[in-house]
C-alpha positions as CSV (number, residue, x, y, z in Angstrom):
1,M,-61.6,-17.8,21.0
2,C,-61.0,-14.5,23.0
3,K,-59.7,-17.1,25.8
4,R,-57.0,-18.6,23.2
5,R,-55.4,-15.3,22.3
6,G,-55.8,-14.4,26.4
7,K,-53.7,-17.9,27.1
8,R,-51.0,-17.3,23.7
9,R,-50.3,-13.6,24.9
10,L,-49.7,-14.8,28.2
11,L,-47.3,-17.2,27.6
12,R,-45.4,-15.1,25.0
13,A,-45.1,-12.5,27.7
14,L,-43.8,-15.0,30.2
15,T,-41.7,-16.8,26.9
16,V,-40.0,-13.4,26.9
17,L,-39.5,-12.7,30.4
18,A,-38.2,-16.4,31.4
19,V,-35.6,-15.8,28.3
20,G,-34.7,-12.4,29.3
21,G,-34.4,-12.9,32.3
22,S,-31.7,-15.5,31.6
23,V,-30.1,-13.4,29.5
24,F,-29.6,-11.5,32.3
25,Q,-28.5,-14.1,35.0
26,L,-26.1,-15.3,32.7
27,G,-24.2,-11.8,32.5
28,S,-23.4,-11.8,35.8
29,C,-22.3,-15.6,35.9
30,D,-18.9,-16.7,36.1
31,P,-17.3,-17.2,32.8
32,T,-16.8,-20.9,33.9
33,V,-20.5,-21.6,34.9
34,R,-21.7,-19.8,31.3
35,S,-20.0,-21.9,29.6
36,T,-20.8,-25.0,30.4
37,L,-24.3,-23.6,30.9
38,L,-24.7,-22.7,27.3
39,T,-22.4,-26.0,26.0
40,G,-24.9,-28.3,27.5
41,L,-28.4,-26.0,26.4
42,S,-26.3,-25.9,23.4
43,T,-25.8,-29.6,22.7
44,T,-29.7,-30.5,24.1
45,T,-30.9,-28.4,21.3
46,E,-29.5,-30.1,18.9
47,A,-29.6,-33.5,19.8
48,L,-33.5,-32.6,20.2
49,A,-33.8,-31.0,16.5
50,Q,-31.9,-34.0,15.4
51,T,-34.3,-36.9,16.8
52,L,-37.0,-35.1,15.4
53,I,-35.8,-34.8,12.0
54,Q,-35.0,-38.3,12.0
55,T,-38.3,-39.3,13.2
56,F,-39.8,-37.1,10.3
57,F,-38.0,-39.3,7.7
58,T,-38.5,-42.4,9.1
59,S,-42.3,-42.0,9.8
60,L,-42.2,-41.1,5.9
61,Q,-40.2,-44.2,4.8
62,N,-42.7,-46.3,6.8
63,N,-45.4,-44.8,4.7
64,N,-44.2,-45.5,1.2
65,S,-42.9,-48.5,2.6
66,T,-46.3,-49.5,3.1
67,G,-47.9,-47.9,0.9
68,T,-50.8,-46.6,3.0
69,G,-50.3,-43.1,1.5
70,G,-47.9,-40.1,2.6
71,L,-47.0,-37.3,0.7
72,T,-48.0,-37.0,-3.0
73,T,-46.8,-34.5,-5.4
74,T,-48.4,-33.8,-9.2
């Protein structure tokens, strides 16, 4: 259990370092390059989120149509 906490802390620290470092690097970048990079990241993030949401609802529909369970409410 202690090893998991250590790995999680290390992962969080590396994530913060990577994001923070990226922000500093983008600050000194050419504005055109920075705009292009941020637009690409935004488009990729939006597409990934849309795909995950669509997959989630598709799996819910498949569970309900086959009668294998799915989510039930009371």
